[in-house]
Residue, then its C-alpha position, 0 to 999 in steps of 0.5 A: x759104927x752108928x752115931x747120932x748127930x744133926x744135919x748142918x748142910x745138904x747139897x747134891x744128895x750129900x748131907x753133912x752131919x755134925x757129931x761131937x764137933x766132927x762132920x761126916x759126909x753121908x748119903x740118905x738110905x734108899x728107903x727114904x726116897x721110897x717113902x718120899x722123905x727128904x732129910x732136912x738141915x736141922x734134922x736129928x739123925x742116926x748115921x753109920x760110918x763105913x770104912x769101905x763104903x759111903x756113910x749113910x743116914x739110917x734114921x731121921x728122928x721125929x721133927x718138932x717142926x719144919x719150914x718149906x722155904x728155906x727147907x729146914x727142921x727143928x727150929x727152936x727160936x725165931x729172932x725177929x730183928x726190928x730197927x727203931x728207924x731206917x727202916x721203920x718197923x712194919x708191924x703187920x709183917x712182924x705179926x705175920x712172922x710171929x703168927x707163923x712162928x707160933x703156928x710152927x711151935x717156934x718161940x718168937x722173940x722181938x729184938x730191937x736195934x738202933x735204939x740210939x737213933x729213936x725211942x723203943x717205946x712204940x715197939x715195946x708198947x705193941x708187944x708188952x702185953x703179948x707175952x712175947x719177949x722184947x729185947x734191946x741190943x743196946x742193953x748188955x743184960x738183954x744181949x746176955x739173955x739172947x745168948x742164953x736163949x741160943x744155947x743148945x737151940x737152933x735159931x733163925x734170924x729174920x728182919x728187913x735189910x738194914x735192921x742190923x742182923x750182922x751187927x747183932x751177930x758180931x756182938x753175940x760172937x766177936x769171933x765171927x767178924x762178919x762184914x755187913x752184907x757179906x755174911x755167907x761169904x765170910x762163913x766160907x760158903x762157896x758159889x755152889x752152896x749159896x742156894x742151900x740152907x746151912x747151920x753154923x755154930x754161935x753161942x753154944x747153939x746153931x744159927x740158920x744161914x740161908x740164901x740172902x740170909x734170913x730171906x724167909x718167904x713165909x707169906x708164900x709158903x707157910x699158910x695159916x688157916x683162918x680158924x687156926x689164926x686166933x691161936x697164933x696170937x698168944x694174948x688171945x688164947x685166954x679169951x677163946x671160947x668165951x665169946x657170945x657166939x661160937x662162930x666168932x671171928x674175933x674181928x668185929x663180932x658182937x659179944x667178942x671177948x677179944x674185941x672187949x679186951x682191945x677196948x679195955x686196953x688189955x690187948x694192943x689195938x695194933x696187934x688186933x688190927x694186924x690180926x684182922x688184916x691177916x684173918x681177911x687174907x686167910x679167908x681168901x685162901x682156897x682149899x687147893x692152896x692148903 
């Protein structure tokens, strides 16, 4: 019998595929090894259930995206959890995460925590003109929006330690009852699986659990070329192609429409400063690193 499902975990050459609330242990067919294709957590696959032999993954459907670390596929949402204080927001890191999400066709959302300790205005002011959703976990209507965004989607949470990812997950699904700093243990992950990505069910969708939970190393594994970077800042897009020079880097060039928009207050100066910093880093990337 053949079924269509999603890979929720992979370990030691075995893949665990969820089909209609039932999980099957499967091996990938040898043809994938010959083609150097490795199934990933998050892949939509077709499997065969065999009574007297191993269950097999027969088809891996086309991916909308994938990440190198953690090795996962088909992410719909990246929730970037940002505290007002303790720790203070690092907008360069936030914008690098946002840019990577845009590059990978993942929808980024800024989620603010600890609004009872400090004003959210600084964060809101940076992103209010970006076209990126900014939601406040202290606002019940925003919590409902977060839940709706997660329905039938694969969501990754990221953010510095201490920003409140665990608290947020408990707010979203009280049945989780996660202890701060002990997410993986509470989810029942054994010592042999803690280095593997895994999906678990929350709010009618899936959340990615990774070693250390959300320890995405975008800066080392997800490279954006400098010519692609302007398209990863969505508020830049309507100005692209209108600059005086076709070679415009949108950093400080004469006749740059994006720089003009920054001066006119149409684009956040913080966002543009972070773009310039990321652009200068991208210029240093060698061809062999791509």
